[in-house]
C-alpha positions in Angstrom: -61.4 2.8 31.9 -64.4 2.9 34.9 -67.6 1.8 34.7 -69.4 5.0 34.7 -67.9 6.1 31.1 -70.7 6.3 28.6 -71.0 4.7 25.4 -69.8 7.4 23.9 -66.9 8.4 25.6 -65.7 4.6 25.6 -66.4 5.1 21.6 -64.1 8.6 21.8 -61.8 6.7 24.0 -60.9 3.6 21.5 -60.9 6.0 18.8 -58.2 8.3 20.1 -56.0 5.1 21.2 -56.3 3.7 17.5 -55.1 6.7 15.6 -52.1 6.9 18.3 -51.6 3.3 16.9 -52.1 4.4 13.6 -49.5 7.2 13.9 -47.1 4.9 15.8 -47.0 2.4 12.9 -46.9 4.8 10.1 -43.7 6.5 12.3 -42.6 3.0 12.2 -43.0 1.9 9.0 -41.0 5.2 7.3 -38.0 4.9 9.5 -37.6 1.3 8.3 -38.5 2.3 4.4 -35.7 4.9 5.3 -33.5 2.1 7.0 -34.0 -0.1 4.1 -32.8 2.7 1.1 -29.7 2.9 3.2 -28.9 -0.4 3.3 -29.4 -0.4 0.0 -27.3 2.2 -1.1 -24.8 0.9 0.9 -25.0 -2.9 -0.7 -24.8 -0.7 -4.4 -22.0 1.3 -3.3 -20.1 -2.0 -1.9 -20.9 -3.7 -5.7 -19.0 -1.0 -7.0 -16.1 -0.8 -5.0 -15.5 -4.5 -5.1 -15.8 -4.0 -9.2 -13.2 -1.0 -9.3 -10.8 -2.8 -7.1 -11.2 -6.3 -9.4 -10.7 -4.0 -12.4 -7.8 -2.2 -10.3 -5.7 -5.8 -9.1 -7.1 -6.9 -13.0 -5.1 -4.0 -14.1 -2.0 -4.1 -12.0 -1.2 -7.6 -12.7 -0.9 -7.0 -16.9 0.1 -3.4 -16.4 3.8 -4.6 -16.9 3.1 -7.0 -19.6 0.9 -4.8 -21.9 3.4 -2.1 -21.8 6.1 -4.6 -23.1 3.8 -5.4 -25.4 3.2 -2.1 -26.6 7.1 -2.0 -28.0 6.0 -4.9 -30.5 2.9 -2.5 -31.9 5.4 0.5 -32.2 7.9 -1.6 -34.1 4.7 -2.9 -36.4 3.3 0.3 -36.9 7.0 1.6 -38.1 7.2 -1.2 -40.4 3.7 -0.2 -42.4 4.9 3.1 -42.0 7.9 2.9 -44.3 6.7 -0.5 -46.3 8.4 -0.8 -49.7 6.8 -0.2 -52.7 6.1 -3.8 -54.1 5.0 -3.3 -57.6 4.3 -6.4 -59.1 6.4 -8.0 -56.6 3.7 -11.0 -55.0 6.6 -11.9 -52.4 6.8 -8.1 -51.3 2.7 -7.7 -51.7 2.6 -10.6 -49.5 5.3 -9.7 -46.5 3.3 -6.2 -46.3 -0.5 -8.2 -46.0 1.6 -10.8 -43.5 2.5 -7.9 -41.2 -0.5 -5.5 -41.5 -2.6 -8.2 -40.3 -0.5 -9.0 -37.2 -0.8 -5.7 -36.3 -4.8 -6.5 -36.7 -4.5 -9.3 -34.8 -2.3 -7.4 -32.2 -4.8 -4.4 -31.7 -7.5 -7.2 -31.9 -6.3 -8.6 -28.6 -5.4 -5.6 -26.6 -9.1 -4.4 -27.4 -10.3 -7.6 -26.3 -8.5 -7.4 -23.2 -9.5 -3.8 -22.1 -6.3 -1.8 -23.4 -7.0 0.9 -25.8 -5.5 2.9 -28.2 -5.1 7.0 -27.4 -4.7 8.2 -30.9 -6.6 11.8 -30.6 -8.1 13.5 -34.0 -6.5 16.5 -35.3 -8.2 19.4 -34.0 -8.8 17.8 -30.8 -9.1 19.5 -27.3 -5.5 18.3 -25.7 -6.0 16.2 -22.4 -3.2 16.6 -20.6 -4.6 13.5 -18.6 -4.1 11.4 -21.8 -1.8 13.4 -23.8 1.7 14.4 -23.7 2.6 17.5 -25.7 6.0 17.4 -27.4 5.8 20.3 -29.3 3.9 23.3 -30.6 3.3 24.1 -33.8 3.0 27.9 -35.0 1.0 29.2 -37.5 -1.0 25.8 -38.0 -4.7 25.7 -39.2 -5.7 24.1 -35.8 -6.9 26.1 -32.8 -4.8 27.1 -30.5 -4.1 24.3 -28.0 -5.8 21.8 -30.2 -3.6 18.5 -31.3 -1.9 18.8 -34.6 -0.3 15.6 -35.0 0.1 12.3 -33.2 3.8 11.4 -33.2 2.8 7.8 -30.8 -0.3 6.9 -30.0 -1.3 6.2 -26.3 -2.9 3.5 -24.6 -5.7 3.1 -21.8 -6.0 -0.1 -19.6 -9.0 -0.6 -18.0 -9.1 2.9 -17.4 -5.7 4.0 -16.4 -3.5 5.5 -18.9 -0.4 2.9 -19.6 1.0 5.6 -21.8 0.0 8.8 -23.1 -0.3 9.7 -26.7 2.6 11.8 -27.7 1.4 14.7 -29.5 2.0 18.3 -31.3 0.0 21.4 -30.3 -1.2 24.5 -32.2 1.0 27.1 -30.5 -1.1 29.6 -28.6 1.3 32.8 -29.6 4.6 33.2 -31.2 6.9 33.1 -28.7 5.3 29.6 -27.0 7.1 27.8 -30.3 10.5 28.5 -28.0 8.9 26.0 -25.7 9.7 23.3 -27.2 12.2 21.2 -25.6 10.9 22.2 -22.0 7.6 20.8 -23.5 9.4 17.1 -24.3 11.2 17.1 -20.7 8.6 18.3 -18.2 10.7 17.9 -15.3 13.2 20.4 -17.4 13.9 23.9 -17.1 10.8 25.7 -17.7 7.1 25.5 -17.6 4.9 23.0 -19.4 1.5 25.0 -19.9 -0.2 21.5 -21.0 1.1 19.3 -17.8 -1.6 17.9 -15.3 0.2 18.2 -12.3 -1.6 21.1 -11.0 -4.8 19.6 -11.9 -6.8 16.8 -9.9 -6.7 13.4 -11.7 -10.1 11.6 -11.7 -8.9 8.4 -12.7 -6.6 8.6 -9.0 -3.0 7.4 -9.0 -1.9 7.2 -12.8 1.4 5.6 -14.2 2.3 8.1 -16.9 5.6 6.4 -18.0 6.0 5.5 -21.7 
């Protein structure tokens, strides 16, 4: 700025320079804020990915052990389903009570370790990602495609299906009742209308072996 400038011109020059600095600082602040938000989002995604990978590692580590224990749970359930009439026999009553307590303790241990029972209620919508249709039941009071009965409960381990629940399903039409054999064997002849093979599984790779 030359010495010939008037005070008003000097003030105008300083005001203009100050305004430019403010605009530059505002732009820099906005850029830093955007960068901070991006870093925060990346950190949150990293945290979620680490948690998911830790759960996956834990699930894979105990999946085989959990599947073996399911046979124990199944046998206890079958024993209780065919419990003898105790009458006044105290020994029989105590035996049945012991089996019931054992099953309860085992299911409690499953629950505490992330192994959850999959047993849809009657009339619940069939879910191909958690259920396996073993037969269709014609003439049922349940809406077509709904679960009629659970033949064997399934189990879910930390978000991964260890075993699907084996269920019977209300038939969609009269002709559907002839598809029982094909449904019980998904890889056999005839299409399975309840198969999840053509659907996207949000849980990723799922082991559906019983």
